[in-house]
FIPANU-693358 format. One record per residue (C-alpha): residue number from 1; residue in one letter; x, y, z. Coordinates in Angstrom, 3 decimals, always signed. Layout:
BEGIN
NUM / A / X / Y / Z;
...
***
This chain:
BEGIN
1 / M / +89.751 / +102.521 / +84.486;
2 / K / +92.927 / +100.531 / +84.765;
3 / P / +95.660 / +102.545 / +86.515;
4 / H / +98.608 / +103.351 / +84.273;
5 / M / +101.846 / +105.305 / +84.617;
6 / V / +102.961 / +105.837 / +81.015;
7 / K / +101.507 / +108.703 / +78.997;
8 / E / +103.590 / +108.213 / +75.870;
9 / I / +106.571 / +106.380 / +74.362;
10 / R / +109.155 / +108.427 / +72.484;
11 / D / +111.608 / +107.505 / +69.742;
12 / P / +115.301 / +107.794 / +70.607;
13 / V / +117.382 / +110.697 / +69.319;
14 / D / +121.128 / +111.105 / +68.855;
15 / N / +121.265 / +114.052 / +71.236;
16 / N / +120.582 / +112.740 / +74.740;
17 / E / +119.802 / +116.249 / +75.936;
18 / E / +116.483 / +116.289 / +74.046;
19 / L / +113.358 / +114.164 / +73.963;
20 / G / +112.564 / +112.319 / +70.766;
21 / P / +109.263 / +112.544 / +68.901;
22 / V / +106.250 / +110.725 / +70.300;
23 / A / +106.123 / +107.209 / +68.853;
24 / E / +103.045 / +106.009 / +70.702;
25 / D / +100.404 / +107.560 / +72.941;
26 / V / +99.233 / +105.288 / +75.750;
27 / S / +95.506 / +105.567 / +76.407;
28 / P / +93.780 / +104.390 / +79.572;
29 / T / +91.953 / +101.055 / +79.504;
30 / V / +88.307 / +100.930 / +80.545;
31 / L / +87.856 / +97.864 / +82.760;
32 / N / +84.085 / +98.049 / +83.122;
33 / R / +81.102 / +100.337 / +82.810;
34 / L / +78.264 / +100.811 / +85.246;
35 / E / +74.800 / +100.392 / +83.827;
36 / M / +72.867 / +103.171 / +85.565;
37 / K / +70.468 / +105.935 / +84.782;
38 / E / +72.369 / +109.107 / +83.906;
39 / E / +70.387 / +111.054 / +86.531;
40 / W / +71.663 / +108.725 / +89.285;
41 / I / +75.265 / +109.263 / +88.231;
42 / E / +74.704 / +113.032 / +88.054;
43 / R / +73.235 / +112.993 / +91.565;
44 / V / +76.304 / +111.201 / +92.975;
45 / Q / +78.610 / +113.607 / +91.111;
46 / S / +76.671 / +116.562 / +92.489;
47 / G / +77.000 / +115.176 / +96.016;
48 / F / +80.752 / +114.693 / +95.583;
49 / E / +81.092 / +118.270 / +94.367;
50 / K / +79.061 / +119.640 / +97.288;
51 / V / +81.333 / +117.849 / +99.781;
52 / S / +84.298 / +119.933 / +98.649;
53 / M / +82.900 / +123.036 / +96.945;
54 / E / +79.816 / +124.010 / +98.954;
55 / Q / +79.929 / +125.658 / +102.362;
56 / G / +79.009 / +123.046 / +104.966;
57 / G / +80.622 / +120.224 / +102.980;
58 / T / +83.021 / +118.064 / +104.984;
59 / A / +85.982 / +119.018 / +102.741;
60 / Y / +84.918 / +122.605 / +101.941;
61 / T / +87.513 / +124.149 / +104.273;
62 / Y / +90.267 / +122.500 / +102.224;
63 / F / +88.971 / +122.954 / +98.659;
64 / G / +86.231 / +125.619 / +98.694;
65 / N / +88.418 / +128.616 / +97.861;
66 / K / +90.776 / +127.062 / +95.322;
67 / S / +91.256 / +128.161 / +91.720;
68 / Y / +90.286 / +124.619 / +90.691;
69 / T / +87.229 / +122.498 / +91.502;
70 / V / +87.278 / +119.136 / +93.259;
71 / A / +84.588 / +116.506 / +93.672;
72 / A / +85.317 / +114.369 / +96.730;
73 / K / +83.982 / +112.072 / +99.435;
74 / T / +85.320 / +111.992 / +102.964;
75 / G / +84.952 / +108.978 / +105.187;
76 / T / +85.779 / +107.254 / +108.433;
77 / A / +85.792 / +103.569 / +109.206;
78 / Q / +86.036 / +101.967 / +112.594;
79 / A / +89.356 / +100.168 / +113.010;
80 / F / +89.539 / +96.786 / +114.666;
81 / Y / +93.317 / +96.586 / +114.466;
82 / D / +95.143 / +99.258 / +116.403;
83 / G / +98.638 / +98.668 / +115.151;
84 / P / +101.662 / +96.755 / +116.372;
85 / N / +101.874 / +98.303 / +119.842;
86 / R / +98.432 / +97.948 / +121.422;
87 / A / +99.382 / +100.016 / +124.487;
88 / D / +99.877 / +103.115 / +122.311;
89 / Y / +96.328 / +103.126 / +120.971;
90 / S / +92.876 / +103.776 / +122.362;
91 / E / +89.961 / +101.368 / +122.463;
92 / P / +88.971 / +99.925 / +119.064;
93 / Q / +85.643 / +101.761 / +118.997;
94 / D / +87.565 / +105.060 / +119.330;
95 / T / +90.094 / +104.295 / +116.596;
96 / M / +89.189 / +105.249 / +113.044;
97 / N / +90.739 / +104.978 / +109.614;
98 / I / +90.014 / +108.140 / +107.641;
99 / T / +89.683 / +108.441 / +103.884;
100 / L / +89.271 / +110.950 / +101.100;
101 / V / +88.656 / +110.056 / +97.467;
102 / G / +88.015 / +112.457 / +94.650;
103 / Y / +88.745 / +113.834 / +91.228;
104 / A / +89.415 / +117.178 / +89.595;
105 / P / +88.364 / +119.310 / +87.885;
106 / A / +84.892 / +118.407 / +89.070;
107 / K / +83.126 / +118.964 / +85.722;
108 / N / +85.803 / +117.552 / +83.403;
109 / P / +88.085 / +115.242 / +85.449;
110 / E / +91.695 / +114.711 / +84.475;
111 / V / +93.071 / +113.358 / +87.752;
112 / A / +91.724 / +111.102 / +90.511;
113 / F / +93.108 / +110.522 / +93.987;
114 / A / +92.540 / +108.372 / +97.057;
115 / V / +93.933 / +108.965 / +100.547;
116 / V / +93.680 / +106.404 / +103.349;
117 / V / +95.142 / +107.195 / +106.765;
118 / P / +94.975 / +104.181 / +109.099;
119 / W / +94.489 / +104.662 / +112.855;
120 / A / +94.368 / +108.430 / +112.365;
121 / Y / +91.534 / +109.338 / +114.688;
122 / Q / +91.691 / +108.046 / +118.235;
123 / G / +88.948 / +109.957 / +119.935;
124 / H / +90.599 / +113.364 / +120.016;
125 / S / +92.661 / +114.345 / +116.955;
126 / G / +93.774 / +113.466 / +113.468;
127 / H / +90.392 / +113.617 / +111.758;
128 / S / +91.527 / +116.175 / +109.139;
129 / M / +94.729 / +114.456 / +107.991;
130 / S / +93.229 / +112.867 / +104.878;
131 / K / +91.823 / +116.228 / +103.752;
132 / E / +95.137 / +117.996 / +104.380;
133 / I / +96.963 / +115.332 / +102.352;
134 / G / +94.360 / +115.527 / +99.564;
135 / E / +94.646 / +119.319 / +99.469;
136 / E / +98.438 / +119.073 / +99.175;
137 / I / +98.111 / +116.508 / +96.367;
138 / M / +95.695 / +118.661 / +94.369;
139 / D / +97.596 / +121.929 / +94.981;
140 / T / +100.804 / +120.273 / +93.778;
141 / Y / +99.099 / +118.729 / +90.743;
142 / F / +97.636 / +122.047 / +89.571;
143 / E / +100.836 / +124.007 / +90.333;
144 / L / +102.859 / +121.540 / +88.234;
145 / K / +100.252 / +121.704 / +85.482;
146 / K / +100.528 / +125.507 / +85.422;
147 / E / +104.362 / +125.395 / +85.361;
148 / R / +104.371 / +122.862 / +82.526;
149 / A / +101.862 / +124.906 / +80.525;
150 / K / +104.114 / +127.984 / +80.823;
151 / K / +107.124 / +125.936 / +79.744;
152 / E / +105.253 / +124.438 / +76.774;
153 / N / +104.251 / +127.929 / +75.621;
154 / T / +107.932 / +128.785 / +75.189;
155 / E / +109.215 / +125.430 / +73.890;
156 / T / +107.734 / +122.690 / +71.766;
157 / S / +107.500 / +119.294 / +73.446;
158 / T / +110.279 / +117.873 / +71.239;
159 / D / +112.577 / +120.748 / +72.229;
160 / L / +112.265 / +120.152 / +75.974;
161 / K / +115.606 / +119.431 / +77.563;
162 / V / +116.185 / +116.176 / +79.403;
163 / E / +117.188 / +117.218 / +82.915;
164 / N / +119.163 / +114.074 / +83.752;
165 / G / +120.537 / +113.172 / +80.311;
166 / K / +124.125 / +112.711 / +81.488;
167 / D / +123.072 / +110.507 / +84.437;
168 / V / +120.978 / +108.336 / +82.128;
169 / Q / +123.897 / +107.940 / +79.701;
170 / E / +126.207 / +106.859 / +82.540;
171 / D / +123.629 / +104.388 / +83.885;
172 / Q / +123.083 / +102.949 / +80.408;
173 / A / +126.852 / +102.522 / +79.943;
174 / E / +127.062 / +100.612 / +83.259;
175 / V / +124.218 / +98.307 / +82.243;
176 / R / +125.868 / +97.610 / +78.881;
177 / K / +129.192 / +96.793 / +80.594;
178 / S / +127.550 / +94.414 / +83.046;
179 / Q / +125.702 / +92.687 / +80.182;
180 / E / +128.941 / +92.287 / +78.215;
181 / N / +130.657 / +90.727 / +81.258;
182 / E / +127.937 / +88.109 / +81.692;
***
């Protein structure tokens, strides 16, 4: 999948305190597809899910008791560059970059994430940072999703108020002035 930031494009409205109707939905672009047996893909997915949802998995402590499911892979990679100040770091063989990649919900993914923490583990600490960051990312994602769902149950999407409407109007006026002066 090609990363993208825009979910939809909306038509303008006269009242800058409200969002206009959706003019265009932006769908993700598939960049390529893997040609594999379905059972191989299912095995990898099962392994990812066990890492975070099954006791004994390397990310279970962070995701095992959540109200949502995560499929993830933890990792470490030996670092050969210790950063700008060599004296502050241990020997290269003791310095590790740590990673966590995953997606959620595990069975029907709607969000993917990747965490890379360079020089995090230096022989004695820091090995859980990527999992702590990943947990915070997923907790925040699902909390926001829940808040938005509650809000959408009370208001239609076209009735949602624009929080920064006045700021946007002022910024637009400044841009117009600067364009007129050119």
